[in-house]
N, C-alpha and C positions, 0 to 999 in steps of 0.2 A: 336048607329048607327054602322053598320058593315063597316069596311074599305074595299074599292074596289080598287084593283090595288095599284100602288105606289103613294105616296104623291109627290107634286111638290118639296118639300125640298129633298126627296130621289132622285128624278130624277136629281136635280141640283147637289147634292153631289156625286152621282154615275157617272155623266158626268166627274167630276173632278177626280174620282177614275180611270176612263179609261186612262187618261193621266198619272196618278201615276203608274198604272200597267206597261205601256210602259217604263216609266223612271226607275222604279225599276228593270226591266229586264236589261236595258242598264248599270246601275251602279253596277250590280251584286248582288242585294239584294235577288232575288229569289234563286240564287245558294247558297248564304251564309245561308239563312234560311233553305233551303232544306238539305244542307250538314253539317251544324254546329249547327243547333238548334237555341235557343234564341240569339238575337243580342242586344248588347249595342249600342244604336243609336250614341252616341258621339264617341265611339271607332271605330265603323264602318265608320263614316264620316271622322274621322281623318286618318284612314288607307288608305282611297281612295281619299283624297284630296277634300272632299265634304263639303258644307256649312251645319253646324250642324242645324241651325234653319230651313233651307229648308227641311232637312231630317226629322226633327220632324213633319213638316206639311205633307210631302209626306206619312209618315207612318200613320198619322191621317186620311188622305184621304182613304188609304187602309183599315184602321180599320172601317171606316164608311160603307164599303162594305163587312165587315167580312172576308177580305183577310188575315188580321193579327189581333192580339190582342195586346194591349199596357198596360203596367204597369210601370209608370214612364218613364225611358229611355229604359226599356227592351221591346223588340218586339219579339213576337212569332207567328208561323203560326196559322191562324184562321180557322174557319169552311169552308171557300171558298178557302183556300190556294191552295190545290191540283188542283182544277179546274182552278183557275186563272193561276197557274204555267203552266199548260198544254196549256192554251189558250192565253198566253201573246203575242205570235206573231200576233194573230188576232187583239189585241189592238194596237200593234205597227204598223200594216198595216193601221189601221184607223187613229190613232192620229199623227203618224210621216209620214208615206207614203202619206196619203191623208189629212193631217192636214190643209194645205193651201186651198185645194179644199173645205173642209167643212166649213172652217172659212170665205170663201168668197162666200158662197151660195147666198146671196142677189144679188150680181153682176152677178153670173154665170147663174142664172135661168131667167134673163131678156133676152128676145129674141134678142134685138138689140146688146147684148154683145156676142152672141154665134156664132162667126165667126172666122175662122182661128184657131190658137193655143190659145184658150181663157181660158184655165185652166193650172195649174201647179201641178205636183206631184213630190215627192222625189223618183226618180227611184232607188237610192242606198238603201234607207230605205225599199222600197217595195221588193227589191231583198233579203235583209236580212230576212224580215218577211216571204217571200214566201219560203225561204230555210227551215225555221222551220216548216211552215205549211206543206210543202211536206214531211218532215221527220215524222211528227206526224200523218197525216191523209192520205196522198196520196201515199207515198212509200210503206206502207204495202199492198196496192192494186197493185201497179206497180211491186214490186219485184217478186212475184210468177209468173206473166205473162212473164216478160222479162227473167227470169231464164230458161224458157222453149223454148226460141228462139235461133236460130243459127245466129250469126252476127259477123262481123269483123270491121265495121266502122259505128259509130252512129253519127247522127247529132241531135241537140236539138234546135228547133225553139223557140225563146223567152227563152234563156238559163238562164237569170237572174244571180244568183250568181255562176253558173257553178257547183253546188253541184251534180246534177244528173250525169253529165258527169264524175266528179271525182270519184263518187262511182262506176259507171260502169267500169271505167278504172282500179280501184283498185281490183275489183272483177274478172276482166278478163284481165290478163296481156297482151294478144296479141291484145286487141281492141284499135282502134284509135277513137278519138272524135273530133267533130267540133261544137262549140257553136255559135249560131247566135242570135243577139239581136239588136234592133233598138236604145236602150237607151244608151247614153254615160255613165251614172252612172253604169248601169248593166255591160257594157263592162269592165269598170275599176275594179269593184268588182270581176268579174269572172276571168279576167286576173291575178289579184293578187292572188286569191285563187288557181288557177292552178299552178302558180309559187311556191307558198308556199308549195304545195304538191309535188313539183319536177316532175310535169307531163307535162311541156311545150313542151317536145319532142314528146308527144303523143296526146295532146289536143291543138287545136287552137281555138281562139276566134275571131270572125269577126263580123262586123256590117252589118246588113241587115234588110229590112222590110219584114216580113213573108208574107204580103199581096201583095208584088210587086217583088217577087223573079225573078231574071234573071239567066240564065245558067252560072255556074262558073266551072273552072277546078277542084276545090276542092270538088265539089258535086259528081263527078264521084266516083263510088265505095261505096257510102253510101247505106247500105242495111237495116239499121234500122233508122227510123225517130221518134223522140218523140217531143211532144209539150204539155206543161202543163199550164193551167190557162190563155190561150190567144185565144182559139178557137173562142170566141165571136168576136174577132177582125176581123175575116173573113167576118162577116155579115155586111149588110143585105143579103138576100137569094141569089140573083143573083151574088153578089160579092163573097159569100162563095163558090158557085159552080165554079166560075172562078178561085178562089185561089186554091181550091183543085185540079182542073184540072192542073193548073200551077205547083203545087208541083209534080205531077206525071211526068211532062215533064222535070223539072230541076233536078230531082233525078232519072236518067234513070235506075239505078240498085236496086231501092228500093224493098224490099220484105215485110216489115212490117212498119206500121205507128200506133203508140200509141198516140192517141189524147185525152187528158183529160181536162175537163173544168167544171165549174159551169154552170147550166142551170137555167132559170127563174122559180122560185117557183110559184105554182098555187093553192096549197091546204091548206096553213096555214092561220089561222086568224091573223090579225095585231098584237094582243097582244101575239101571240104564235110563232112568228118568231124565229127560232133557232139562236144561236150566229153566227155572221159573215154574215149571209145571207142578212139581211136587209141593212147593211152597204155596202156590195158588190153590191147589186142591186141598191141602192140609188146612190152610187158613179158613177156607169156606166151609169145610166140614166142622171146624171148631165153632164157627159162627152160626151153624145150623142151616146153612144154605145148601139147597140141592143143586148139583151140577148135572144137567142132562148130558147124555151122550149125543153125538151127531145124529145117530139114527132116531133118537126120540123126538127131534124137533119137527121133522117133516109132517107127520099127521096132525100136529098141533096147529101148524099154519093153515092147513086145509079146513080144519074144524072151526078155526077162528075167522074164516072168511078172507084168507090171503092166498094169492097165487105166487109160487116160487119162480121168479123170472131168471134167477142166476144164483150160483153158489161158488164162492171164491175162497180157497184155502189160505190160511195165515199160519206162519211157522212158529211164532212164539206168543203165548204158550203153545205147546204141541197140540195138534188137533183143533186149533182155533179156525174160525170160518166167518166170512161175511155173507149173509143172505140178502139177496135183492128181492124184496117183496113188493107186490102191487096188489091193490084191493081187487078181490074177485068180483066179477060182475054178478 
């Protein structure tokens, strides 16, 4: 009899491997394997203050998914190592950032429990994961576009770790930056990162809800606005139109708005969903967030007073896109 799809034991063990990939990234195993080659599990654990027995089991879970190979205490990169290394932040987003959300699914999907702040996620872990996701998949699309723009003061809505502002400030010595995020954890991560880079005199981090912005003195002069991986927070449609109109009002000097986000996939079979896309769409459904399709965005921009100057596809999550918007005359 021919095997069809994955066996339940493979599904079970690979679910464990997802957490192992995230943990391996945090304790430095990916860097060590990539840079130094084979590892001695016991030496690696001793050097980093890790429990040896736990590390043996962590590497066994990775070996079950062909991320590493094991021979005694020796661990080497396996057939899936390079892909797992590139995608480790996606696993971190799912298992650390959204771990509690997925672990409490039976409670969260009950209608009577879906009121108020009914779920919790780790905002700091999500910020760290998104920093790597941006660097790997989103920045290669963002950089060529932003390099062609003339600006002196950039604000980042949903700034997360602050990495985008830091990179822009480093690449353009005269540019100032303003990070805006609603999450306490993200504010803490971004503030620390800016200070570590010695950029506190040029980049400010402030708390604010992108969907309920009010005019502030520090918004004056912002001529470039960026927002990555949170455009869906503006929806449903009527609220998206209102939020995008409000952005034009509170940033009176804005010339360019680079809005990048995932959109809801519509063309993939269930068994063929690309990495990250299913977890992203699943988590946002549980949180009660509406993910618009690519086709739903266009009319919203026009109604809210924006002109679409460019549209740039992003591969992860699938059907992601960066919109280049300019205020309509």
